[in-house]
C-alpha positions in Angstrom: 20.7 16.4 -14.2 18.0 13.8 -14.9 18.3 13.4 -18.7 14.8 14.8 -19.2 14.4 17.6 -21.6 13.4 21.1 -20.5 10.1 20.8 -22.5 9.3 17.5 -20.7 10.0 19.1 -17.3 7.9 22.2 -18.1 5.1 20.1 -19.5 5.2 17.9 -16.4 4.9 20.9 -14.1 1.9 22.2 -15.9 0.3 18.7 -15.9 0.9 18.3 -12.1 -0.7 21.6 -11.4 -3.7 20.8 -13.6 -4.2 17.3 -12.1 -3.9 18.7 -8.5 -6.6 21.3 -9.3 -8.9 19.0 -11.2 -8.8 16.2 -8.6 -9.4 18.6 -5.7 -12.4 20.0 -7.7 -13.6 16.4 -8.2 -13.5 15.8 -4.4 -15.5 18.9 -3.8 -18.1 18.0 -6.4 -18.5 14.3 -5.3 -17.9 14.6 -1.6 -20.8 14.0 0.8 -23.2 17.0 1.0 -25.3 15.6 3.8 -24.6 14.4 7.4 -25.0 10.8 6.4 -22.4 8.2 7.7 -23.1 5.8 4.9 -22.4 8.5 2.3 -19.1 9.6 3.9 -17.7 6.1 4.8 -19.0 4.1 1.8 -20.4 6.5 -0.7 -23.7 4.6 -0.4 -22.0 1.6 -2.1 -22.9 3.3 -5.4 -19.9 2.4 -7.5 -20.2 -0.3 -10.1 -18.1 -3.4 -9.7 -15.7 -2.2 -12.4 -15.2 1.2 -10.8 -15.0 -0.3 -7.3 -12.5 -2.9 -8.5 -10.3 -0.1 -10.0 -10.5 1.8 -6.7 -9.5 -1.3 -4.8 -6.5 -1.9 -7.2 -5.7 1.9 -6.8 -5.5 1.6 -3.1 -3.5 -1.6 -3.3 -1.0 -0.3 -5.8 0.7 2.5 -3.9 3.5 4.8 -5.1 5.9 2.7 -3.0 4.7 -0.4 -5.0 5.2 1.3 -8.4 8.6 2.8 -7.6 9.9 0.3 -5.1 8.9 -2.8 -7.1 10.2 -1.3 -10.3 13.5 -0.6 -8.6 13.9 -4.1 -7.3 13.1 -5.6 -10.7 15.7 -3.3 -12.4 18.4 -3.9 -9.8 17.8 -7.6 -8.9 16.0 -9.1 -11.8 14.4 -12.4 -10.8 13.8 -11.4 -7.2 12.0 -8.3 -8.3 9.7 -10.2 -10.7 8.8 -12.6 -7.8 8.0 -9.6 -5.6 5.7 -8.2 -8.3 4.0 -11.6 -8.6 3.6 -11.6 -4.8 1.6 -8.4 -5.0 -0.9 -10.0 -7.3 -1.0 -13.2 -5.2 -1.7 -11.1 -2.1 -4.8 -9.5 -3.7 -5.9 -13.0 -4.8 -5.6 -14.1 -1.2 -7.8 -11.3 -0.1 -10.3 -12.1 -2.9 -10.7 -15.8 -2.1 -10.3 -15.9 1.7 -11.3 -12.6 3.3 -13.2 -10.3 1.0 -16.7 -11.6 1.4 -16.6 -12.3 5.2 -15.0 -8.9 5.7 -17.8 -7.2 3.8 -20.4 -9.1 5.7 -18.9 -8.6 9.2 -17.9 -5.0 8.9 -19.7 -1.7 8.2 -17.2 1.1 7.9 -13.8 0.1 9.5 -11.8 -2.9 10.5 -12.9 -2.3 14.1 -16.5 -3.0 13.0 -15.4 -6.4 11.7 -13.8 -7.3 15.0 -16.6 -5.9 17.1 -19.2 -7.9 15.3 -18.3 -10.9 17.5 -16.6 -9.1 20.4 -18.2 -5.8 21.1 -16.3 -3.4 23.3 -14.3 -0.2 23.2 -11.0 -1.9 24.0 -11.3 -4.0 20.8 -12.0 -0.9 18.7 -9.2 1.1 20.2 -6.7 -1.7 19.6 -7.9 -2.0 16.0 -7.4 1.7 15.6 -3.9 1.7 17.0 -2.8 -1.2 14.8 -4.4 0.6 11.8 -2.1 3.6 12.6 0.9 1.3 13.1 0.4 -0.4 9.8 -0.3 2.7 7.7 1.8 5.5 9.2 5.1 4.0 7.9 3.7 3.6 4.4 2.5 7.2 4.4 5.9 8.4 5.6 7.6 6.5 2.8 5.4 8.0 0.1 5.4 11.5 1.4 9.2 11.6 1.9 9.7 9.9 -1.5 7.3 12.5 -3.2 9.7 15.3 -2.6 12.7 13.4 -4.0 10.7 12.2 -7.0 9.2 15.6 -8.0 12.6 17.2 -7.6 14.1 14.5 -9.8 11.4 14.8 -12.5 11.4 18.6 -12.6 15.2 19.0 -12.3 15.1 20.9 -9.0 17.7 20.5 -6.3 18.1 21.7 -2.7 16.5 20.4 0.5 14.3 23.5 0.9 12.4 22.8 -2.4 12.0 19.1 -1.5 10.7 19.9 1.9 8.3 22.4 0.3 7.0 19.6 -2.1 6.4 17.3 0.8 4.4 19.9 2.8 2.4 21.0 -0.3 1.5 17.5 -1.3 0.7 16.5 2.2 -1.8 19.2 2.6 -3.4 18.3 -0.7 -3.7 14.7 0.4 -5.4 15.7 3.7 -7.8 17.8 1.7 -8.7 14.9 -0.5 -9.5 12.7 2.5 -11.4 15.3 4.5 -13.5 16.7 1.6 -14.0 13.8 -0.7 -14.7 11.0 1.8 -14.8 7.4 0.4 -16.5 8.3 -2.9 -14.2 11.2 -3.7 -11.0 9.3 -3.0 -12.4 6.3 -5.0 -12.8 8.4 -8.1 -9.2 9.7 -7.8 -8.0 6.1 -7.4 -9.9 5.2 -10.6 -8.4 8.0 -12.5 -5.0 7.0 -11.2 -5.4 3.4 -12.4 -6.5 4.4 -15.8 -3.6 6.7 -16.3 -1.0 4.4 -14.7 -2.0 1.3 -16.7 -2.6 3.2 -19.9 0.7 5.1 -20.0 2.6 2.1 -18.6 1.2 -0.3 -21.2 2.3 2.1 -24.1 5.8 2.3 -22.6 6.0 -1.5 -22.2 5.0 -1.9 -25.9 7.8 0.6 -26.8 10.3 -1.4 -24.8 9.3 -4.7 -26.4 9.4 -3.1 -29.8 13.1 -2.1 -29.2 13.9 -5.8 -28.6 12.0 -7.0 -31.7 9.1 -8.3 -29.5 11.3 -11.0 -28.0 11.1 -11.2 -24.2 14.0 -13.6 -24.2 16.2 -11.0 -25.9 15.0 -8.4 -23.4 16.0 -10.5 -20.4 19.3 -11.5 -22.0 20.2 -7.9 -22.6 19.3 -7.0 -19.0 21.5 -9.8 -17.7 24.4 -8.5 -19.8 23.9 -4.9 -18.6 23.4 -5.9 -15.0 27.0 -6.4 -14.2 26.3 -9.7 -12.5 25.6 -11.8 -15.5 23.2 -14.7 -15.3 22.8 -14.2 -11.5 20.4 -11.4 -12.6 18.0 -14.1 -13.8 18.5 -16.4 -10.8 16.9 -16.2 -7.3 18.7 -14.7 -4.3 20.6 -11.8 -5.8 18.8 -9.2 -3.6 19.5 -11.3 -0.4 23.0 -12.6 -1.4 24.7 -10.5 1.3 22.8 -12.2 4.1 23.8 -15.6 5.7 20.5 -17.2 4.7 19.4 -15.8 1.3 16.8 -18.4 0.5 15.0 -18.2 3.8 15.2 -14.4 3.7 13.6 -14.3 0.2 10.8 -16.7 1.2 10.0 -14.8 4.4 10.0 -11.5 2.6 7.6 -12.7 0.0 5.4 -14.2 2.7 5.2 -10.9 4.5 4.2 -9.2 1.2 1.6 -11.8 0.3 -0.1 -12.0 3.8 0.5 -8.4 4.9 -0.6 -6.7 1.7 -4.0 -8.5 1.7 -4.8 -7.2 5.2 -3.7 -3.5 5.2 -6.7 -1.4 6.4 -6.8 1.1 3.5 -7.4 -1.9 1.2 -9.8 -3.8 3.3 -12.0 -0.7 3.9 -12.9 -0.9 0.2 -14.7 -4.2 0.9 -17.5 -2.2 2.7 -18.3 -0.1 -0.4 -19.7 -3.2 -2.2 -23.5 -3.4 -1.9 -23.6 -7.3 -1.8 -21.5 -10.4 -1.7 -21.9 -10.8 -5.5 -20.7 -7.2 -6.0 -17.6 -7.7 -3.9 -16.7 -10.8 -5.9 -17.1 -8.9 -9.1 -15.2 -5.9 -7.8 -12.3 -8.1 -6.7 -12.2 -9.8 -10.1 -11.6 -6.4 -11.7 -9.1 -5.5 -9.0 -7.0 -8.7 -9.5 -7.2 -8.3 -13.3 -5.9 -4.7 -13.0 -3.1 -5.7 -10.7 -2.1 -8.6 -13.1 -1.8 -6.1 -16.0 0.3 -3.8 -13.7 2.6 -6.7 -12.9 3.3 -7.3 -16.6 3.9 -3.6 -17.2 6.2 -3.0 -14.3 8.2 -6.2 -15.2 8.8 -5.1 -18.8 9.6 -1.5 -17.9 11.9 -2.5 -15.0 13.8 -5.1 -16.9 13.9 -2.8 -19.9 15.5 0.0 -17.8 18.4 -2.4 -17.0 18.7 -3.6 -20.5 18.7 -0.1 -22.1 20.7 2.0 -19.6 22.4 -0.5 -17.3 22.2 -1.4 -13.6 25.0 1.0 -12.6 23.3 4.1 -14.0 20.0 3.2 -12.2 21.9 2.6 -8.9 23.7 5.9 -9.2 20.5 7.8 -9.7 19.0 6.1 -6.6 20.6 3.3 -4.6 17.1 1.8 -4.0 16.2 2.0 -7.7 13.1 4.2 -7.1 13.7 6.1 -10.3 14.1 3.0 -12.5 10.5 3.2 -13.8 11.0 6.8 -14.9 14.5 6.1 -16.4 13.1 3.1 -18.2 10.2 5.1 -19.6 12.6 7.8 -20.8 15.0 5.3 -22.4 12.2 3.6 -24.3 11.9 6.6 -26.5 15.5 6.5 -27.7 18.0 9.4 -28.0 15.7 11.6 -30.0 12.3 12.4 -28.4 9.5 13.5 -30.6 6.7 15.8 -29.4 4.3 12.8 -29.2 6.8 11.0 -27.0 7.2 14.0 -24.8 3.4 14.0 -24.3 3.6 10.3 -23.4 6.4 10.9 -20.9 4.3 13.6 -19.3 1.5 11.1 -19.0 3.8 8.7 -17.2 5.1 11.3 -14.8 1.5 12.6 -14.2 0.4 9.1 -13.5 3.1 8.7 -10.9 2.2 12.1 -9.4 -1.4 11.0 -9.2 -0.4 7.7 -7.6 1.4 9.6 -4.9 -1.6 11.7 -4.2 -4.2 9.0 -4.3 -2.3 6.4 -2.2 -1.6 8.7 0.8 -5.1 10.2 0.6 -6.6 6.7 0.9 -4.4 5.8 3.9 -5.2 9.1 5.6 -8.9 8.4 5.1 -8.5 4.9 6.6 -6.7 6.2 9.7 -9.1 9.1 10.1 -12.2 6.9 9.7 -10.8 4.5 12.3 -10.1 7.3 14.8 -13.5 8.9 14.4 -15.6 5.7 14.2 -13.7 3.3 16.5 -12.4 5.7 19.2 -14.4 8.8 19.5 -17.9 7.7 18.3 -17.9 4.6 20.7 -17.9 6.6 23.9 -20.7 6.2 26.5 -22.8 9.0 24.8 -23.7 8.3 21.2 -22.3 10.8 18.7 -24.6 12.5 16.2 -23.8 11.7 12.6 -22.7 15.3 11.7 -20.4 15.3 14.7 -18.8 12.0 13.7 -18.2 13.2 10.1 -16.7 16.4 11.5 -14.5 14.3 13.8 -13.4 12.2 10.9 -12.4 15.3 8.9 -10.5 16.8 11.9 -8.9 13.4 12.4 -7.6 13.5 8.8 -5.8 16.7 9.8 -4.6 15.2 13.1 -3.1 12.2 11.2 -1.8 14.1 8.2 0.1 17.0 9.9 2.4 14.9 12.1 3.0 12.6 9.1 4.1 15.6 7.0 6.5 16.7 9.8 8.0 13.3 10.2 8.4 12.8 6.5 10.5 16.0 6.2 12.8 14.6 8.9 13.4 11.2 7.3 13.5 12.2 3.7 17.3 11.6 3.4 17.2 8.1 5.0 16.6 4.8 3.3 12.9 4.3 3.5 12.8 0.5 2.7 12.6 -0.5 6.4 9.3 1.5 6.8 7.7 -0.4 3.8 8.7 -3.7 5.3 7.4 -2.6 8.7 3.9 -1.9 7.4 3.7 -5.3 5.6 5.0 -7.1 8.7 2.4 -5.5 10.9 -0.3 -6.5 8.5 1.0 -10.0 8.3 1.8 -10.5 12.0 -1.1 -8.7 13.7 -4.0 -8.0 11.3 -3.9 -11.2 9.3 -4.0 -13.5 12.4 -6.7 -11.4 14.0 -8.9 -11.4 10.9 -8.5 -15.1 10.2 -9.2 -16.0 13.8 -12.1 -13.6 14.3 -13.8 -14.6 11.0 -13.3 -18.3 11.1 -12.5 -19.6 14.6 -15.5 -20.1 16.8 -13.8 -20.2 20.2 -11.7 -17.1 19.6 -12.1 -14.7 22.6 -11.7 -11.0 23.2 -8.5 -11.6 25.2 -7.1 -13.7 22.2 -8.0 -10.8 19.8 -6.3 -8.2 22.0 -3.2 -10.5 22.4 -3.0 -11.0 18.6 -3.3 -7.3 17.8 -1.0 -6.0 20.5 1.4 -8.9 20.7 1.9 -9.2 16.9 2.5 -5.4 16.5 4.9 -5.2 19.5 6.9 -8.2 18.2 7.4 -6.5 14.8 8.4 -3.2 16.5 10.8 -5.0 18.8 12.5 -7.1 16.0 12.6 -4.5 13.2 15.5 -2.4 14.5 17.6 -5.6 14.5 17.2 -6.3 10.8 19.9 -5.5 8.2 17.7 -2.9 6.6 18.0 -0.6 9.6 21.8 -0.9 10.2 24.9 -2.9 9.3 24.9 -2.3 5.5 25.7 0.6 3.1 22.0 0.8 2.0 20.5 0.6 5.5 18.6 3.5 7.1 21.6 4.0 9.5 24.6 2.9 7.4 27.0 4.5 9.9 25.8 2.2 12.7 25.7 -1.5 13.2 23.3 -2.9 15.7 22.1 -5.6 13.3 21.4 -8.9 15.2 18.6 -10.4 13.1 20.1 -11.8 9.8 17.0 -11.1 7.7 15.4 -8.2 5.9 12.0 -8.8 7.5 10.7 -9.9 10.9 8.2 -12.3 9.3 10.0 -15.6 10.2 9.4 -14.8 13.9 6.6 -12.3 14.0 4.0 -14.1 11.8 4.0 -17.3 13.8 4.1 -15.2 17.0 1.0 -13.3 16.0 -1.0 -16.6 15.5 0.5 -18.0 18.7 -0.5 -14.9 20.7 -4.1 -15.3 19.6 -4.2 -19.0 20.4 -2.5 -18.4 23.8 -4.8 -15.5 24.7 -7.8 -17.7 23.9 -6.5 -20.6 26.0 -5.8 -18.3 28.9 -9.4 -17.0 28.8 -10.6 -20.3 29.9 -13.1 -22.9 28.6 -16.1 -20.9 29.8 -15.2 -17.8 27.8 -14.4 -19.9 24.7 -17.8 -21.6 24.9 -19.5 -18.2 25.3 -17.6 -16.9 22.2 -18.6 -20.0 20.3 -22.3 -19.4 21.0 -21.9 -15.7 20.0 -20.1 -16.6 16.8 -22.8 -19.1 15.9 -25.4 -16.4 16.3 -23.6 -14.3 13.6 -22.0 -17.0 11.5 -24.6 -16.8 8.8 -24.1 -13.1 8.4 -20.3 -13.4 8.4 -19.8 -16.4 6.1 -22.9 -16.3 3.9 -24.0 -12.7 4.0 -27.5 -13.7 5.0 -28.2 -10.3 6.6 -26.3 -7.0 6.5 -26.6 -6.1 10.1 -25.9 -2.6 11.1 -23.4 -2.0 14.0 
């Protein structure tokens, strides 16, 4: 059914079982053994810059990024390469603009960073709700896609088995987050990045070897096999069906660049650095790792089209999510040796680990926000052991509904959910972070307007996009309530998020703005220069 040999499928099943067992054991061994909040939330900031950088890159490169970006590259060529470059640019934006101020302003969660200037439970609750709104769609995408991917790799069919995969993987991911805490999940992310980059680099070398080490020949062959000729190498192919393809492409990339840099499961890694110098060095490693990943995914994605054709990739999955696997398999040629079977097993295991680690990190970010920003900020202070227990229960409370929802949507197009997460990040979290970290007169009302207004704008506009209805590849292809001629809401929602923050601050009045200016000046040295790491 998949073109993968029985030995590769059997070896992959054994490898998956071994990785699941070993990583769970790793979480048990490295998880917090005391009732210490710093140990659970940051792992005592004990990771070296290289390891912390790999963990940041691991959180940033989700399974949706590997499979989805690889698919866009294979199906749409130039547009996919630009998307891959946008992911690297997004992490660079985080590195140069937000990483150090975030690390200085926060302690455990994004709510801490906001509350440094504007203390109050309303701010923390709003931060938690937006964290859930940004990460829940991505978790659904990866859990729902996990069942499809494992069934594809292992040659299984039937909805019952796919649903069973989703439930089993979901419970494993909850265990990672609840048992391992920040340090345990970080070590899994590091292992994932080493396997993903190592196996991917070898496959990329094999692909280039098949085209005599000539990237030009590789891209020319992909254009011939794409069925659209030179359009494969020109911008706009992915958005050609829309009325404004150029604008649609720019706004899509903008949502990825701005939104990806502000997603909570990535920003929470900033708090694991012990100093401003450490966070700079960690981000340097993270950006370097993502740059290597961009090269690998580009070569493998384009190679998949060049070697097996765009039609075969689209038939296997209309979104192209299996392109990375199909390209890896095609790189070996018709006859696969034992060594190549081992390499293919390493590729599939890296993808399996990517699925596990990505969702575990997101569950941890949501659980930490629920425990620390909502339950631990009540009138009566919560003891550390109670807060850690609450975080672990919150991981279950977040994970179980996510598993249930993932089983319901597994047969739908999941691309709108990916876009939804990035748009919430770009339209609500990005304006709130930029304003709260750098605008002296920003008020609490402005912050709440930014978070709530930006999120509601995205949720209101998203159903009208052409990814939800009105096209054969939409989530609801049988319906047509498409009224927004774009694939993202960014053209409207990103400016709206910044406008809501400005308007809320203006409405607060000059007196409140002056009060906030004085409060900001009191902590400006900590936020911008890291003069003191104040506990909150």
